[in-house]
Structure formats: C-alpha cells, structure tokens
ZAMARGU-4260 file (C-alpha; in steps of 0.2 Angstrom, whole numbers, plus 5000, padded with zeros to 4 digits):
<rodrens>
0) 4885/4911/4882 | 4875/4921/4890 | 4861/4929/4879 | 4864/4944/4885 | 4883/4945/4881
5) 4890/4945/4863 | 4902/4931/4860 | 4915/4946/4854 | 4918/4953/4872 | 4924/4936/4878
10) 4939/4923/4873 | 4934/4910/4861 | 4942/4896/4869 | 4935/4900/4887 | 4919/4898/4896
15) 4908/4912/4904 | 4917/4904/4921 | 4934/4901/4914 | 4930/4920/4907 | 4928/4928/4924
20) 4940/4920/4933 | 4952/4927/4920 | 4946/4944/4923 | 4944/4945/4941 | 4964/4940/4942
25) 4974/4956/4947 | 4981/4964/4931 | 5000/4959/4927 | 5005/4974/4922 | 4994/4991/4920
30) 5005/5000/4907 | 5013/4994/4891 | 5020/5002/4875 | 5022/4995/4856 | 5031/4995/4842
35) 5027/5012/4838 | 5024/5021/4854 | 5041/5014/4861 | 5051/5023/4845 | 5046/5039/4857
40) 5046/5032/4874 | 5028/5035/4875 | 5019/5021/4886 | 5001/5018/4885 | 4984/5009/4896
45) 4970/5000/4887 | 4953/4997/4889 | 4943/4984/4878 | 4935/4993/4862 | 4919/5000/4863
50) 4912/4988/4876 | 4918/4974/4889 | 4910/4958/4898 | 4914/4961/4917 | 4907/4954/4933
55) 4897/4965/4943 | 4888/4956/4957 | 4894/4938/4954 | 4887/4940/4937 | 4893/4945/4917
60) 4886/4961/4912 | 4890/4972/4897 | 4899/4988/4900 | 4899/5000/4885 | 4920/5007/4886
65) 4914/5021/4874 | 4897/5029/4876 | 4900/5040/4862 | 4905/5030/4848 | 4896/5033/4831
70) 4900/5027/4814 | 4917/5022/4820 | 4911/5007/4830 | 4909/4997/4814 | 4928/5003/4809
75) 4937/5003/4826 | 4955/4998/4823 | 4954/4990/4841 | 4941/4978/4836 | 4951/4970/4825
80) 4969/4961/4822 | 4980/4958/4838 | 4966/4967/4850 | 4954/4952/4849 | 4968/4940/4853
85) 4963/4930/4869 | 4977/4937/4878 | 4975/4955/4874 | 4955/4953/4877 | 4959/4947/4893
90) 4972/4961/4899 | 4962/4974/4892 | 4945/4967/4901 | 4956/4964/4917 | 4962/4982/4918
95) 4944/4988/4917 | 4938/4976/4931 | 4952/4982/4940 | 4946/4999/4939 | 4928/4996/4942
100) 4932/4984/4959 | 4944/4997/4967 | 4945/5014/4960 | 4957/5020/4974 | 4969/5004/4971
105) 4969/5009/4952 | 4973/5028/4954 | 4987/5022/4966 | 4995/5007/4958 | 4995/5018/4939
110) 5004/5033/4950 | 5015/5020/4956 | 5019/5011/4939 | 5019/5027/4929 | 5031/5035/4942
115) 5044/5022/4941 | 5047/5024/4924 | 5064/5030/4920 | 5063/5035/4901 | 5045/5043/4896
120) 5043/5055/4885 | 5021/5056/4888 | 5007/5045/4893 | 4994/5039/4883 | 4976/5035/4891
125) 4968/5022/4880 | 4977/5015/4867 | 4958/5008/4864 | 4943/5014/4876 | 4936/5031/4882
130) 4932/5040/4896 | 4916/5032/4900 | 4910/5042/4914 | 4913/5059/4925 | 4920/5050/4938
135) 4932/5039/4929 | 4939/5055/4920 | 4941/5063/4937 | 4951/5048/4943 | 4963/5050/4929
140) 4964/5068/4932 | 4970/5062/4949 | 4983/5051/4943 | 4991/5066/4930 | 4988/5079/4944
145) 5001/5066/4955 | 5013/5066/4940 | 5017/5084/4935 | 5032/5080/4925 | 5023/5067/4915
150) 5015/5072/4898 | 4996/5064/4895 | 4985/5064/4881 | 4970/5055/4877 | 4960/5054/4862
155) 4942/5054/4865 | 4924/5057/4859 | 4916/5062/4876 | 4916/5079/4869 | 4901/5086/4880
160) 4908/5079/4895 | 4926/5086/4892 | 4920/5103/4887 | 4911/5104/4904 | 4923/5097/4915
165) 4936/5113/4904 | 4922/5125/4908 | 4925/5120/4926 | 4944/5121/4926 | 4944/5102/4930
170) 4957/5095/4918 | 4975/5097/4922 | 4987/5108/4911 | 4998/5090/4908 | 4984/5082/4899
175) 4978/5086/4883 | 4963/5080/4875 | 4960/5074/4857 | 4944/5076/4849 | 4942/5063/4837
180) 4928/5061/4823 | 4914/5047/4820 | 4906/5050/4837 | 4887/5056/4840 | 4895/5073/4846
185) 4904/5079/4830 | 4895/5095/4829 | 4901/5102/4845 | 4920/5099/4840 | 4926/5117/4834
190) 4943/5112/4822 | 4948/5130/4824 | 4952/5128/4844 | 4949/5111/4848 | 4962/5099/4847
195) 4955/5085/4835 | 4958/5072/4825 | 4954/5066/4806 | 4956/5049/4798 | 4961/5051/4780
200) 4962/5040/4764 | 4979/5044/4759 | 4993/5053/4763 | 4990/5066/4753 | 4973/5070/4757
205) 4979/5072/4776 | 4995/5081/4770 | 4983/5094/4759 | 4971/5096/4774 | 4984/5103/4784
210) 4985/5088/4797 | 4999/5082/4807 | 5004/5065/4804 | 5004/5050/4817 | 5006/5034/4805
215) 5022/5031/4812 | 5024/5039/4829 | 5014/5048/4841 | 5025/5061/4843 | 5012/5073/4834
220) 4998/5067/4846 | 5008/5069/4862 | 5012/5087/4859 | 4998/5096/4865 | 5003/5115/4853
225) 4998/5103/4837 | 4979/5106/4835 | 4978/5094/4820 | 4979/5075/4819 | 4979/5065/4806
230) 4981/5047/4803 | 4979/5036/4785 | 4969/5023/4789 | 4974/5005/4784 | 4961/4994/4791
235) 4950/4981/4784 | 4937/4993/4779 | 4940/5008/4768 | 4931/5019/4781 | 4938/5039/4781
240) 4934/5053/4794 | 4935/5043/4812 | 4948/5041/4825 | 4944/5029/4835 | 4958/5021/4844
245) 4968/5032/4832 | 4988/5032/4829 | 4989/5014/4836
</rodrens>
C-alpha cells in the first residue's frame, strides 16, 4: 500500500493493482436510487465521500471530493456503513475516475441515462461527494440544461463557488443547491435567503427550529421552494450541525 494513499480509500480485499483495474473499468451504471429516494421516484449520482484513491498519469493519488468539508469530515455518514462496502467504494470511485478520464463522455452518458428514465420526480447530484471544482460544476450545469424537464438538486459546502456562479447567472433554473452546515464556509451562508440544511439531535429540535424534515423521504429537499432543510442524525457519533450528504 502506498504511503500517500490512506487504507480506507481502497477496498480492504484488493491490492493496489486490483484497485486500479477495478476503477478504470467503465461504470456499469452511473445513476441509482435507494429505498428512501425511490419512494418519490428520485434518482442520484454518487462520488466517494471526502476523498478518493484515483489514477492519474498511471499512478494512484488522492483526490479530494469535498474540498470545503470542515468538522463534518469526522462524522460524515457517507464514510460509514454500506458506503464503505467494497462494491460501493469501487462503484463511487469508478464514477469519479470515468469523469476524470473523459469529461465529454461523462456528460453525454449522464444526459442519455437520466433522459431515458420514464418516471422521475427529481435528480439528486451527489448522495456523497461534492462539486470539487468550478469546471466540474459547469459540466453538471450542461447536463441540467440538456434536461429542462428534470428538477436537479444538490447539497454542497462549496458556498463561495456557488455564490460566484449565481452572481454570474450560470446556475440553470432547474438546478437548486442546498448549502449544508459543517464546512469551512458556514459564515457565508445567509439562513434568511439561502437554501440550507442542518442536522439535529432530535425530531423535536428540528421541528422547533422550523426545518422541513428529510429523514424519511427527500421530497422537501427536491422542492426548490423550501428554504430550510433538516435531518435527524443517526450516525455512530452524536454530532449536530453538519449536513454532510444529508438525507441519504
């Protein structure tokens, strides 16, 4: 194992050579759903949480998928449970590798795959991971613009990036972002006007604060008219305030 690559980024049952071969293969499916999202015909795309072991110039290197993560990195639900199963870790890293290898092919395939869905209420960008660069965000904008009948939404901690993109009128009208607390730029979130999300310790705390529940379904998150998004945290640690990959 390379000293620069953390063990948790690679499946425990794989050597580096096996990992490289696995993630360089084309993704079997770029889009998915889960028991929560499928209740509302919502589909999603996922990257590895926080960081990933990907191939650049023939060698493994670490790629940060959540550059603005703060305290949330220690409590991220997407670094726990089924997200760390070998099949999930490979699939999510393969998604990222596919994008890095061929951006245009990624855009074309996403448009085709999402466009082929017969019943879709909304599409969630990133069940885990974030918009790690301006270029990557703009590529998602191309996908959304090509599918104007689909409502896209995404949680993000990239507040400065999206504030700038919004000021430049770059964000498509059918893509709604939700700023999630727990990152490096919480101080830039205006809770009076920005869509945002917080994690609470209990249902009562969430309701008394006036936040719309996304614990059982993602309907409220998919509705761009709802400003305040809440979730009750059920992870391994009792952490409150961050919404890393909230509503999964």
